[in-house]
N, C-alpha and C positions, 0 to 999 in steps of 0.2 A: 647626271655626272657632276661631281664636285672636285675641283683641284686638277692638277696635272697628272698625266700617266707616268709613274716612276719607271725608269728603265729596268731596275732590279725586279719589280713586280712583273713586268712584261717578260723578262727573261725566265723567271720562274714559271710563268704561265706557258710559254712556248716549250720549255724543257719538260714539263709534266706531259704536255700533249705529245711531244716527239718521242719521249721515252716510254710512254704508256702507263705511267703511274706516279704517285707522290713519292714513294720510297725510292724508286729509280732516279727520279729527278733530284732528290736529296743527296743521293750518292754522287751523281754527276756534278752537282753544284757545291759539294762539300759542306752541306748544311744538314740539320736534323729534319726529320719528316714533319714534326710539329711546326718548325719554322717555315717550311714550304707551305703547309696548310694555312698558316697565318698570313703569308704573303698573298695567297689566292683569295682569302677572305677579304683582305684589304683592297685587292684589285676589284672584287665584286662590289664592294661598297662604293668604289670610285665610279664604276660604270652603271651601277644601279640594277644589277641582275646577275644571276648565276652564269658562270662561263662553262661549267662542266655538269653533266648529268650525274647526279649522285646515286640514282637508283639503278644504274646499269649493272647487269650481272658480271660483265667483264670489261676491263679497261676503263678509260675516262673519256667517253665521247663528249664532243662539244655541244653546247646548246646553240640555238640560233644566235644569241648574243655572242657566245664564244666564237662561233664561226666567223662572224663579221669582224670581231676584234682580232682574231688570229691573222687575217689578211693584212691588217695594218701592223700588228706586232712584229711579224717577220721583217717587214720593210723598215720599221723604226729601229729594230735591233741591228740589222745589217748596216744601215746608214750610220748609226751611233758608233759601232765598232770600227767601221771604215774611217770615219772622220777622226776618231780618237787615235787610231793607228797612224793615219797619214800625218797628223800634226805633231806626233811624237816621234815619227821615224826620221832618221837622217836620210838624205838622198842616197840611193843605192846605185853606184856607177860601176861596181865591179861585177863579176859574173856570179850567178847563183845556180847551184846544181840541183835541179828539180827532177824527182822521180815520180812517174805516174803509172798506176797499175794497168797492165795489159787488158784486164777484164772490162775496163771502162769502154773499150771499143771506140766508136767514132762519134757518139752523141754527146757525151759529157766532156770528152777531151778538149774540143775547141773552146768550151766555156771556161775551163781551167786556164788554158793558155791565153785566151783573150783577157781574162781577169788579171793575170800576171802582167801582161803588157800595159794594161790601163793603170794599174797601181804603181808599177815600177818601170816607166817608159825608158829610163836611162840604163837599166840593168842589162847585162849580157847573159842571156838565159841558155843554160846547157840542160837539155832534156834527155832522160832515159825512160823508156817504156818497158816494164818488166812485170813479172808476177809479184803479188803482194809480199810474199815471204822473201823473195830475192831482193826486193827493194829494201826490206828491213835489214837484211844482211849487209847490203851496200851502205846503208846509213850507219850501222854499228861499226863498220870498218872505216868510217870517215870519208867515204867517196861520194856521198850525197848530203845536201844540207836540209832539204825539205822533201817529203814524199807524201803522195796522196794514195792511201791504201784502204782496203776493206778490213775492218777490225772485228774480231769475234768477241772481244771483251774490251773493257776500258783500258786504254793505253796511256801511260804517262807521257807528258809533253805532247798531247794531241788536242786538236780542236775539231768538234763535229762539223761535218759539212751537210750531209743529207742521208736519208734512209732510202736505200734502193730496193724496190720490190722485186724479188726473184721469181721467175716463172719458168715452167717447162715449155720448151719450144721445139717445134717440128717443121718439116717442109709442108707447104700447102698441099702436097700430093700424098702425104702420109695419112691413112685413115685412123680413126679411133674405134675401139679401144686399142691400147698399146700392146704389141706382141711381147711375149715373155721368152727369155729374160730381157729386161729393158736394155735396148742397145744404146749405149752412151757414146756421145762424141764430146770430148773434153780437151781442155788445155792440160799439159802435163802437171804433175805435182811440182810445186805446192800451190796450185790454183785454188783460190777461195771458192769459186763457183763449183769446181769439181768436188771439193770437200762438202759443200752444201748438198749437192746431189747425192753423193754416196751416204752421207749422214742420214738424209731423209729416207732413202731406200732401205738402208740397214735397219733403221728404227721401225719401218713398216714391214720388215722381213720380206721385202720384194727382191727376187733375184735380178741381177744385172750383169752385163758384160760390156767392157770397153771395146767398142768396134773401131774407134778412130781417135788418135791423139794428134793435135795440131799445135804448133808453137805460137800461132797468132789467131786473133779473133776473126780475121778474114778467112783463114783456113777453116775455122769452126763453122762459119756461116755457109761457106761453099759446100762443106761436107753434109751439113744438115739439109740445105736446099736440094742437094742431090738425092736425099732420101736414105742416106747411110744409117742415120740414127737420130736420137733426140739429144738436146743439151739443156743446160740451165744458163740463163743470162738475165740481166736486168731488164725489166719490162720496157724501159725507154730505149733499149738497144734492139728491139725487134723491128726488123726492116722488111722491105719487099721480098716476097718469096718465102717468108717465115710466118708461122702463126702460133699464138699462145694456145697450149693444150688446156682444155677445161677439165672439170671433174670426171667427165665421161671417159677420159683416157685412163683412169684408174691409177694415176700417179699420186704420191703423197704430197701433202702441202709443204711448202718451203718457208724457211724463216727469212726475214728481210736482212739485207746486208747494210751495216752502218759504215759509211765512208767518212774518213777523217783525214785531216792534215796533221802530219807528225813532223816535228822539227827536232834537229839534232841536239841543240843545246839552247840555253837561254838567250844566246846572242842572236838567234833566229826567231825568237818567240814573237816579237813585234811584226816581223815580216810575215810570219805565218798567220797572225791574227788579221792583218790587213788583207792578205790574199783570201782568207776564209770568208771575211765579211763580203768581199766583192763577188766571190763565187756564189755564195748563198743568195745574194741579191740578183745575180744574173740568171739563176735557174728558178727563182721564185715564181 
């Protein structure tokens, strides 16, 4: 290794890995694909080895060197962004209206709230927990300042947090394979997880029926544990009494959910960046 690790090179490296490709990373970072490729080449020269497997049929898997570097890259980027935001932020002593998607449930929610209290200890926090699309409506109507949502596409004024692996979940008492039509337990529209489930089933031409709607994730868990049906949730949200259904259940594969922080206007951009940096560090 020669020289220092440039933060822009590390950010390009992490974005290629997170987004799954050079063209996707270029779009996210607002650069050309050749520029991203050049950054990765420069990074590989610095570390003395390839960070991505070039011969892979799909995606851009990490080499052993890349896997080691990625562990540090995430931490370096998070600390860099947090430090920069903290020293350039004014002290926030007024209240901030924060919206968090209901679909996050109990696992990720404490990490977000803990991060906010650490970054802005003097702020008066007002929290709303709702479905993603409802949070967006509240934001557009000026009733929320910052929201944490699942985004299906790149959203302006947003900062990526993490990619949530979505899985099919059933009660421990429910056998496989799944009965037909697939009995769905979901949050009501416009739930992101509900959309993901229906989109996957429709694409696979598998019949389904909604057997239960609940307005909260607690209700979803209780209904699934009771054996009423199956649901979709983030893998990190699978708790006692639930199990992830494997391929033997005959259910289609689900796309991952990209969770982002979305801020109302430029006045909240530095706040959102500081919060995002701390959240990424806390869940790394």
